[in-house]
DRENDO-1510 file (C-alpha; in Angstrom, 1 decimal, always signed):
<recs>
REC; n; res; u; v; w
REC; 1; MET; -11.6; -20.0; +21.9 .
REC; 2; SER; -11.0; -19.2; +18.3 .
REC; 3; VAL; -7.9; -20.7; +16.7 .
REC; 4; HIS; -6.0; -18.4; +14.4 .
REC; 5; PRO; -4.4; -20.2; +11.4 .
REC; 6; LEU; -0.6; -20.1; +11.3 .
REC; 7; GLN; +0.7; -17.6; +8.8 .
REC; 8; PRO; +3.8; -18.8; +6.9 .
REC; 9; LYS; +6.7; -16.4; +7.2 .
REC; 10; PRO; +8.6; -15.5; +4.0 .
REC; 11; PHE; +11.9; -17.5; +3.7 .
REC; 12; PHE; +14.0; -14.4; +3.7 .
REC; 13; ALA; +12.1; -12.6; +6.5 .
REC; 14; ASP; +15.1; -13.4; +8.7 .
REC; 15; LYS; +18.1; -13.0; +6.4 .
REC; 16; ASN; +20.6; -14.4; +8.9 .
REC; 17; ARG; +18.6; -17.6; +9.4 .
REC; 18; ALA; +18.0; -18.0; +5.7 .
REC; 19; PHE; +21.8; -17.7; +5.0 .
REC; 20; TRP; +22.6; -20.5; +7.5 .
REC; 21; ASN; +19.8; -22.7; +6.2 .
REC; 22; LEU; +21.0; -22.3; +2.6 .
REC; 23; GLN; +24.6; -22.7; +3.6 .
REC; 24; SER; +24.0; -25.9; +5.5 .
REC; 25; LEU; +21.6; -27.4; +2.9 .
REC; 26; GLY; +23.9; -26.5; +0.0 .
REC; 27; TRP; +27.1; -28.1; +1.4 .
REC; 28; ALA; +25.2; -31.1; +2.7 .
REC; 29; GLY; +23.8; -31.6; -0.8 .
REC; 30; ALA; +27.3; -31.2; -2.3 .
REC; 31; PHE; +28.7; -33.9; +0.1 .
REC; 32; LEU; +25.9; -36.3; -0.7 .
REC; 33; LEU; +26.4; -35.8; -4.5 .
REC; 34; ARG; +30.2; -36.2; -4.4 .
REC; 35; GLY; +29.9; -39.1; -1.8 .
REC; 36; SER; +27.3; -41.0; -3.9 .
REC; 37; SER; +29.4; -40.5; -7.0 .
REC; 38; THR; +32.5; -41.9; -5.2 .
REC; 39; ILE; +30.6; -45.0; -3.9 .
REC; 40; ALA; +29.1; -45.5; -7.4 .
REC; 41; ASN; +32.5; -45.7; -8.9 .
REC; 42; GLY; +33.4; -48.6; -6.7 .
REC; 43; GLN; +35.6; -46.7; -4.2 .
REC; 44; PRO; +35.8; -47.9; -0.6 .
REC; 45; LEU; +34.0; -46.2; +2.2 .
REC; 46; SER; +37.3; -44.8; +3.5 .
REC; 47; SER; +37.3; -42.6; +0.3 .
REC; 48; LEU; +34.5; -40.6; +1.8 .
REC; 49; ILE; +36.9; -39.1; +4.4 .
REC; 50; PRO; +38.6; -36.8; +1.8 .
REC; 51; VAL; +35.2; -35.8; +0.5 .
REC; 52; LEU; +34.0; -35.0; +4.0 .
REC; 53; ILE; +37.2; -32.9; +4.7 .
REC; 54; SER; +36.8; -31.1; +1.4 .
REC; 55; THR; +33.2; -30.3; +2.2 .
REC; 56; VAL; +34.1; -29.0; +5.6 .
REC; 57; THR; +36.9; -26.9; +4.1 .
REC; 58; GLY; +34.6; -25.5; +1.5 .
REC; 59; TYR; +31.9; -24.8; +4.1 .
REC; 60; SER; +34.5; -22.9; +6.2 .
REC; 61; ALA; +36.0; -21.1; +3.2 .
REC; 62; THR; +32.6; -19.8; +2.1 .
REC; 63; LEU; +32.0; -18.3; +5.6 .
REC; 64; LEU; +35.2; -16.3; +5.2 .
REC; 65; ILE; +34.1; -15.3; +1.6 .
REC; 66; ALA; +30.7; -14.2; +2.9 .
REC; 67; VAL; +32.4; -11.9; +5.4 .
REC; 68; ALA; +34.6; -10.4; +2.6 .
REC; 69; PHE; +31.6; -10.0; +0.3 .
REC; 70; ARG; +29.6; -8.1; +2.9 .
REC; 71; PHE; +32.4; -5.6; +3.1 .
REC; 72; LEU; +32.9; -5.5; -0.7 .
REC; 73; GLN; +29.2; -4.9; -1.4 .
REC; 74; LYS; +29.5; -1.4; +0.0 .
REC; 75; GLN; +32.4; -0.4; -2.3 .
REC; 76; ARG; +32.5; +0.9; -5.8 .
REC; 77; PRO; +31.4; -1.7; -8.5 .
REC; 78; ILE; +34.9; -2.1; -10.0 .
REC; 79; LEU; +36.4; -2.7; -6.6 .
REC; 80; THR; +33.6; -5.0; -5.6 .
REC; 81; TRP; +33.9; -7.3; -8.7 .
REC; 82; GLY; +37.7; -7.2; -8.9 .
REC; 83; ALA; +38.2; -8.0; -5.2 .
REC; 84; SER; +35.5; -10.6; -5.3 .
REC; 85; ILE; +37.2; -12.5; -8.1 .
REC; 86; VAL; +40.5; -12.4; -6.3 .
REC; 87; THR; +38.9; -13.6; -3.1 .
REC; 88; VAL; +37.2; -16.6; -4.8 .
REC; 89; VAL; +40.4; -17.6; -6.6 .
REC; 90; ALA; +42.5; -17.4; -3.4 .
REC; 91; ALA; +39.8; -19.4; -1.5 .
REC; 92; ALA; +39.7; -22.0; -4.2 .
REC; 93; ALA; +43.5; -22.3; -4.2 .
REC; 94; MET; +43.5; -22.8; -0.4 .
REC; 95; VAL; +40.7; -25.4; -0.6 .
REC; 96; ALA; +42.5; -27.2; -3.5 .
REC; 97; PHE; +45.8; -27.3; -1.6 .
REC; 98; ILE; +44.1; -28.9; +1.5 .
REC; 99; ASP; +42.2; -31.4; -0.8 .
REC; 100; ALA; +45.5; -32.3; -2.6 .
REC; 101; TRP; +47.3; -32.7; +0.7 .
REC; 102; VAL; +44.6; -34.9; +2.2 .
REC; 103; PHE; +44.5; -37.1; -1.0 .
REC; 104; SER; +48.2; -37.5; -1.1 .
REC; 105; THR; +48.4; -38.3; +2.6 .
REC; 106; GLN; +45.7; -41.0; +2.3 .
REC; 107; ASN; +47.1; -42.4; -1.0 .
REC; 108; LYS; +50.9; -42.3; -0.5 .
REC; 109; GLY; +51.4; -44.8; -3.2 .
REC; 110; SER; +49.6; -42.9; -5.8 .
REC; 111; GLU; +51.5; -42.0; -9.0 .
REC; 112; THR; +49.5; -38.7; -9.5 .
REC; 113; ALA; +51.9; -35.8; -9.5 .
REC; 114; GLY; +51.4; -33.1; -6.9 .
REC; 115; LEU; +50.8; -30.3; -9.4 .
REC; 116; GLN; +48.4; -32.3; -11.4 .
REC; 117; LEU; +46.5; -33.2; -8.3 .
REC; 118; PHE; +46.4; -29.6; -7.2 .
REC; 119; LEU; +45.1; -28.4; -10.6 .
REC; 120; GLY; +42.3; -31.0; -10.6 .
REC; 121; ALA; +41.3; -30.0; -7.0 .
REC; 122; PHE; +41.6; -26.3; -7.9 .
REC; 123; TYR; +39.2; -26.8; -10.9 .
REC; 124; LEU; +36.6; -28.5; -8.7 .
REC; 125; SER; +37.0; -26.0; -5.9 .
REC; 126; MET; +36.8; -23.1; -8.3 .
REC; 127; THR; +33.6; -24.5; -9.8 .
REC; 128; LEU; +31.9; -24.9; -6.4 .
REC; 129; LEU; +33.1; -21.6; -4.9 .
REC; 130; GLY; +32.3; -19.7; -8.1 .
REC; 131; ALA; +28.7; -21.1; -8.2 .
REC; 132; TRP; +28.4; -20.3; -4.5 .
REC; 133; SER; +29.5; -16.7; -5.0 .
REC; 134; ALA; +27.2; -16.2; -8.0 .
REC; 135; LEU; +24.3; -17.5; -5.9 .
REC; 136; TYR; +25.3; -15.3; -3.0 .
REC; 137; TYR; +25.3; -12.1; -5.1 .
REC; 138; ALA; +22.1; -13.2; -7.0 .
REC; 139; ILE; +20.2; -13.6; -3.7 .
REC; 140; ASN; +21.5; -10.4; -2.3 .
REC; 141; PHE; +20.6; -8.5; -5.5 .
REC; 142; TYR; +17.1; -10.0; -5.3 .
REC; 143; LEU; +16.7; -9.0; -1.7 .
REC; 144; THR; +18.0; -5.5; -2.5 .
REC; 145; VAL; +15.4; -5.1; -5.3 .
REC; 146; GLU; +12.7; -6.4; -3.1 .
REC; 147; GLU; +13.6; -4.0; -0.3 .
REC; 148; GLN; +13.7; -1.1; -2.7 .
REC; 149; ALA; +10.3; -2.1; -4.1 .
REC; 150; ASP; +8.9; -2.3; -0.6 .
REC; 151; GLN; +10.3; +1.1; +0.2 .
REC; 152; LEU; +8.9; +2.6; -3.0 .
REC; 153; LEU; +5.5; +1.1; -2.2 .
REC; 154; HIS; +5.6; +2.5; +1.3 .
REC; 155; LEU; +6.5; +5.9; -0.1 .
REC; 156; GLU; +3.7; +5.7; -2.6 .
REC; 157; ASN; +1.2; +4.8; +0.1 .
REC; 158; GLN; +2.5; +7.7; +2.2 .
REC; 159; ALA; +2.2; +10.1; -0.7 .
REC; 160; SER; -1.3; +8.8; -1.5 .
REC; 161; SER; -2.4; +9.2; +2.2 .
REC; 162; ALA; -0.9; +12.7; +2.3 .
REC; 163; GLN; -2.8; +13.7; -0.8 .
REC; 164; LEU; -6.0; +12.2; +0.5 .
REC; 165; ALA; -5.6; +14.1; +3.7 .
REC; 166; MET; -4.9; +17.3; +1.8 .
REC; 167; LEU; -8.0; +16.8; -0.4 .
REC; 168; ARG; -10.1; +16.1; +2.7 .
REC; 169; TYR; -8.9; +19.2; +4.5 .
REC; 170; GLN; -9.7; +21.3; +1.4 .
REC; 171; LEU; -13.4; +21.0; +2.1 .
REC; 172; ASN; -15.0; +24.4; +1.9 .
REC; 173; PRO; -15.6; +25.6; +5.4 .
REC; 174; HIS; -17.8; +28.5; +4.5 .
REC; 175; PHE; -20.8; +26.7; +6.0 .
REC; 176; LEU; -19.0; +27.0; +9.3 .
REC; 177; PHE; -18.8; +30.8; +9.1 .
REC; 178; ASN; -22.5; +30.9; +8.0 .
REC; 179; THR; -23.5; +28.7; +11.0 .
REC; 180; LEU; -21.5; +30.8; +13.5 .
REC; 181; ASN; -23.0; +34.0; +12.1 .
REC; 182; SER; -26.5; +32.4; +12.4 .
REC; 183; ILE; -25.7; +31.4; +16.0 .
REC; 184; SER; -24.5; +35.0; +16.7 .
REC; 185; THR; -27.7; +36.4; +15.3 .
REC; 186; LEU; -29.8; +34.0; +17.4 .
REC; 187; VAL; -27.9; +35.1; +20.5 .
REC; 188; LEU; -28.4; +38.8; +19.7 .
REC; 189; LEU; -32.2; +38.0; +19.2 .
REC; 190; LYS; -32.1; +36.2; +22.6 .
REC; 191; GLU; -33.3; +33.0; +21.0 .
REC; 192; THR; -31.1; +31.0; +23.2 .
REC; 193; THR; -32.9; +27.7; +22.7 .
REC; 194; ARG; -32.4; +27.7; +19.0 .
REC; 195; ALA; -28.8; +29.0; +19.3 .
REC; 196; ASN; -28.0; +26.2; +21.8 .
REC; 197; ALA; -29.5; +23.6; +19.6 .
REC; 198; MET; -27.6; +24.9; +16.5 .
REC; 199; LEU; -24.3; +25.0; +18.5 .
REC; 200; SER; -24.8; +21.5; +19.8 .
REC; 201; ARG; -25.4; +20.1; +16.3 .
REC; 202; LEU; -22.4; +22.0; +14.9 .
REC; 203; SER; -20.3; +20.6; +17.8 .
REC; 204; SER; -21.3; +17.1; +16.9 .
REC; 205; PHE; -20.6; +17.5; +13.2 .
REC; 206; LEU; -17.2; +19.1; +13.9 .
REC; 207; ARG; -16.3; +16.3; +16.4 .
REC; 208; TYR; -17.0; +13.8; +13.7 .
REC; 209; THR; -14.8; +15.6; +11.1 .
REC; 210; LEU; -12.0; +16.0; +13.6 .
REC; 211; ILE; -11.7; +12.6; +15.3 .
REC; 212; ASN; -11.8; +10.6; +12.0 .
REC; 213; GLU; -8.7; +10.0; +10.0 .
REC; 214; PRO; -8.7; +11.9; +6.7 .
REC; 215; THR; -8.0; +8.7; +4.7 .
REC; 216; ALA; -10.7; +6.7; +6.5 .
REC; 217; GLN; -13.5; +5.0; +4.7 .
REC; 218; VAL; -17.1; +4.8; +6.0 .
REC; 219; THR; -20.2; +3.0; +5.0 .
REC; 220; ILE; -22.8; +4.8; +2.9 .
REC; 221; GLU; -25.1; +4.4; +5.9 .
REC; 222; GLN; -22.6; +6.3; +8.1 .
REC; 223; GLU; -22.1; +8.9; +5.4 .
REC; 224; ILE; -25.8; +9.5; +5.2 .
REC; 225; GLU; -26.1; +9.9; +8.9 .
REC; 226; THR; -23.3; +12.5; +8.8 .
REC; 227; LEU; -25.2; +14.3; +6.0 .
REC; 228; LYS; -28.3; +14.4; +8.0 .
REC; 229; LEU; -26.4; +15.9; +10.9 .
REC; 230; TYR; -25.0; +18.6; +8.6 .
REC; 231; LEU; -28.4; +19.2; +7.1 .
REC; 232; GLU; -30.0; +19.7; +10.5 .
REC; 233; ILE; -27.6; +22.6; +11.0 .
REC; 234; GLU; -28.4; +24.1; +7.6 .
REC; 235; LYS; -32.1; +23.5; +8.0 .
REC; 236; MET; -32.1; +25.7; +11.1 .
REC; 237; ARG; -30.9; +28.5; +8.8 .
REC; 238; PHE; -33.1; +27.8; +5.8 .
REC; 239; GLU; -36.1; +26.1; +7.5 .
REC; 240; ASP; -38.7; +24.9; +4.9 .
REC; 241; ARG; -36.7; +26.2; +2.0 .
REC; 242; LEU; -34.3; +23.3; +2.4 .
REC; 243; ARG; -36.1; +20.0; +1.6 .
REC; 244; PRO; -33.7; +17.0; +1.7 .
REC; 245; SER; -34.6; +13.4; +0.9 .
REC; 246; PHE; -32.7; +10.1; +1.0 .
REC; 247; ASP; -33.1; +6.8; -0.9 .
REC; 248; VAL; -30.5; +4.2; +0.0 .
REC; 249; HIS; -31.0; +0.6; -1.2 .
REC; 250; PRO; -30.4; -1.9; +1.7 .
REC; 251; SER; -28.0; -4.0; -0.4 .
REC; 252; VAL; -25.5; -1.1; -0.7 .
REC; 253; ALA; -26.0; +0.5; +2.7 .
REC; 254; HIS; -22.7; -1.0; +3.9 .
REC; 255; ALA; -20.6; -0.3; +0.8 .
REC; 256; ARG; -17.6; +1.9; +1.6 .
REC; 257; LEU; -16.5; +5.2; +0.4 .
REC; 258; PRO; -14.1; +8.0; +1.6 .
REC; 259; SER; -15.3; +9.8; +4.6 .
REC; 260; LEU; -17.2; +13.1; +3.9 .
REC; 261; LEU; -17.2; +12.5; +0.2 .
REC; 262; LEU; -20.8; +13.7; -0.3 .
REC; 263; GLN; -20.9; +16.6; +2.1 .
REC; 264; PRO; -19.3; +19.1; -0.4 .
REC; 265; LEU; -21.9; +18.0; -3.1 .
REC; 266; VAL; -24.8; +18.7; -0.7 .
REC; 267; GLU; -23.1; +22.0; +0.3 .
REC; 268; ASN; -22.8; +22.9; -3.3 .
REC; 269; ALA; -26.5; +22.2; -3.9 .
REC; 270; ILE; -27.5; +24.4; -0.9 .
REC; 271; LYS; -25.3; +27.3; -2.2 .
REC; 272; TYR; -26.4; +27.3; -5.8 .
REC; 273; ALA; -29.9; +25.8; -5.6 .
REC; 274; VAL; -31.5; +26.6; -2.2 .
REC; 275; THR; -29.9; +30.0; -1.4 .
REC; 276; PRO; -30.8; +31.9; -4.7 .
REC; 277; LYS; -34.4; +30.8; -4.8 .
REC; 278; GLU; -37.0; +32.3; -2.5 .
REC; 279; GLU; -39.0; +29.1; -2.4 .
REC; 280; GLY; -35.8; +27.1; -1.8 .
REC; 281; ALA; -35.2; +23.7; -3.5 .
REC; 282; GLU; -35.2; +20.0; -3.0 .
REC; 283; ILE; -32.0; +18.0; -2.5 .
REC; 284; SER; -32.0; +14.3; -3.0 .
REC; 285; VAL; -29.3; +11.7; -2.3 .
REC; 286; SER; -29.7; +8.2; -3.6 .
REC; 287; ALA; -27.5; +5.1; -3.6 .
REC; 288; GLN; -28.5; +2.1; -5.7 .
REC; 289; PRO; -26.7; -1.1; -6.9 .
REC; 290; ALA; -25.3; -0.9; -10.5 .
REC; 291; GLY; -24.0; -4.4; -11.3 .
REC; 292; GLU; -20.7; -4.7; -9.3 .
REC; 293; ASN; -20.7; -1.0; -8.5 .
REC; 294; VAL; -22.7; +1.4; -6.4 .
REC; 295; ARG; -24.3; +4.4; -8.2 .
REC; 296; ILE; -24.7; +7.5; -5.9 .
REC; 297; VAL; -26.7; +10.5; -7.2 .
REC; 298; VAL; -26.8; +13.9; -5.5 .
REC; 299; SER; -29.3; +16.1; -7.2 .
REC; 300; ASP; -31.2; +19.4; -6.6 .
REC; 301; SER; -34.2; +21.2; -8.1 .
REC; 302; GLY; -32.3; +24.4; -8.7 .
REC; 303; PRO; -31.9; +26.4; -11.9 .
REC; 304; GLY; -29.0; +24.2; -13.2 .
REC; 305; LEU; -27.0; +25.8; -15.9 .
REC; 306; ASN; -29.8; +28.1; -17.1 .
REC; 307; ASP; -28.7; +30.9; -14.8 .
REC; 308; GLY; -25.4; +32.6; -15.6 .
REC; 309; ALA; -24.7; +32.8; -11.9 .
REC; 310; MET; -24.5; +29.1; -11.7 .
REC; 311; LYS; -21.0; +28.7; -13.3 .
REC; 312; PRO; -19.7; +26.6; -10.4 .
REC; 313; HIS; -22.2; +23.9; -11.6 .
REC; 314; ILE; -20.3; +23.4; -14.8 .
REC; 315; PRO; -18.2; +20.3; -15.3 .
REC; 316; VAL; -15.4; +19.8; -12.9 .
REC; 317; SER; -12.7; +20.5; -15.4 .
REC; 318; GLU; -14.0; +24.0; -15.7 .
REC; 319; GLY; -15.0; +24.6; -12.1 .
REC; 320; THR; -13.7; +27.7; -10.3 .
REC; 321; GLY; -13.8; +26.2; -6.7 .
REC; 322; VAL; -12.2; +23.2; -5.1 .
REC; 323; GLY; -15.4; +21.3; -4.3 .
REC; 324; LEU; -16.1; +19.2; -7.5 .
REC; 325; PRO; -12.5; +18.8; -8.5 .
REC; 326; ASN; -11.8; +17.7; -4.9 .
REC; 327; ILE; -14.4; +15.0; -5.1 .
REC; 328; ARG; -13.0; +13.8; -8.5 .
REC; 329; ASP; -9.4; +13.7; -7.1 .
REC; 330; ARG; -10.5; +11.9; -4.0 .
REC; 331; LEU; -12.3; +9.2; -6.1 .
REC; 332; ILE; -9.2; +8.8; -8.3 .
REC; 333; GLN; -7.0; +8.4; -5.2 .
REC; 334; ALA; -9.3; +5.9; -3.6 .
REC; 335; PHE; -10.4; +3.8; -6.6 .
REC; 336; GLY; -8.2; +4.6; -9.5 .
REC; 337; GLU; -9.9; +3.7; -12.8 .
REC; 338; ARG; -12.7; +1.8; -11.1 .
REC; 339; GLN; -14.8; +4.9; -10.5 .
REC; 340; ARG; -16.9; +7.3; -12.6 .
REC; 341; PHE; -17.7; +10.9; -11.9 .
REC; 342; GLU; -20.3; +12.7; -14.0 .
REC; 343; THR; -22.3; +16.0; -13.8 .
REC; 344; ARG; -25.7; +16.6; -15.5 .
REC; 345; SER; -27.7; +19.7; -15.8 .
REC; 346; THR; -31.3; +20.1; -16.9 .
REC; 347; GLN; -34.0; +22.8; -16.6 .
REC; 348; SER; -35.2; +21.1; -13.5 .
REC; 349; GLY; -31.9; +20.9; -11.6 .
REC; 350; PHE; -28.4; +19.7; -11.4 .
REC; 351; SER; -27.1; +16.2; -10.6 .
REC; 352; VAL; -23.8; +14.6; -9.7 .
REC; 353; ILE; -23.5; +10.9; -10.5 .
REC; 354; ILE; -20.8; +8.8; -8.8 .
REC; 355; GLU; -20.1; +5.1; -9.4 .
REC; 356; ILE; -17.6; +3.2; -7.2 .
REC; 357; PRO; -16.9; -0.5; -6.6 .
REC; 358; LEU; -19.2; -2.3; -4.3 .
REC; 359; ASN; -16.7; -2.9; -1.5 .
REC; 360; MET; -17.9; -4.1; +1.9 .
REC; 361; ASP; -14.6; -5.2; +3.3 .
REC; 362; GLU; -14.6; -4.5; +7.0 .
REC; 363; THR; -10.8; -4.7; +7.2 .
REC; 364; SER; -10.5; -1.4; +5.4 .
REC; 365; LYS; -9.4; +1.7; +7.4 .
REC; 366; VAL; -12.7; +2.7; +8.8 .
REC; 367; ALA; -13.7; +6.0; +10.5 .
REC; 368; ALA; -14.6; +6.0; +14.1 .
</recs>
C-alpha cells in the first residue's frame, strides 16, 4: 500500500483557527516577557499575580476589540479608522483601570498616586493594544489581498479556458459537409459498403472531438492517431491523390500539445494542395526534438504561393480564414512566449513550423 506524504496546510487556511493560535501565543509571549522582566528586577513571585491578571484582561479585551473590528471593517474608511481608534483607547483605559486597581489592592502601602498609577498602566495597555490592533488589520489586509489575487487568478484561468474552448470550436467544419456529401453520393450510387465505412470513420472522429474537453492536452502520438483517422475519411474521397506520411521521433512521442491542434493544418493542406491538382499532393507531418523544445512541421507538395489562388497560405497575420490564426492563438494561450509559429513557402510546397516546450507531465489536463 502506497503512503502519500502529508501535505502541509497553509497557516491561514482556517482563519478562525489561525486567529486563536495567534491570540494565545501572542498573549502567552507577553506574559512571559513581562513576568521574566519582573523576576529579573528582584520582585517576589507574588508580583506575577498582577501580571497574570493584566494578561488575562488584555486577552479578554482584545476578543471584544476583534468583534468590533469585524463589524467596522465593513464600514466606510473614515468610520472604520475613527471608531477603531476610539475602541482601542476605551479598551486600553478599561485594562489600565483594572491593572491600577489590582496593583493598589496588592500594595496598599504604596505611595504611588492613583492617577499616576493609572497613566502608567494606560501607557502600557495602549502600547500593547495598539500593536495588537495594527497586527490585526495588517493580517486582515494581507488575507484580503491574497483572496483577491486568488480570485483574479481564478477568473484569468476561466477566461483562458473559455478562449481556448472558443478557439477549439472555431475549427473549420467544411470537411464535415464534404464528407456527408460524399456519403450521400455513395448511397445514391448504391455503394453501401464504402458509404458505411466512411460513415463509421466519421462517427469515430466526431466522437473523439466531442467527448474531449476543448482545453485538454494530448500526446503527439495521440494527435497523430487522430490525424490518421481524419485522413482515412479524406482518403476515401481523394484516394491516391492524397498521400500522407508521418515521422515522429520516439523521444517526443509523448510530448503534449493542445488537442486537435494539427488537424486544421492538414485540412488546409488538403484544401489548397491536394484539391486543385489533378495528381494530388503529398502531406507530411514530422515531430523532432529541438533542444528543450519539440519542432513539428506540417508540409505539402502543393503550389505554395506561386498560384494566386493560394492566398490563404500567406502568413497568418494576413490570412482570410480562421485556421492559421486559430492555431497561433491556441499556441499563445497554451504556451505564452515559449512557442514559435512560422510559415514557409517554396516552389515545391508550403510548410508550417511549430515549436513548443517538451512537456511530458502526465498531470496535465489530458483528453480522454
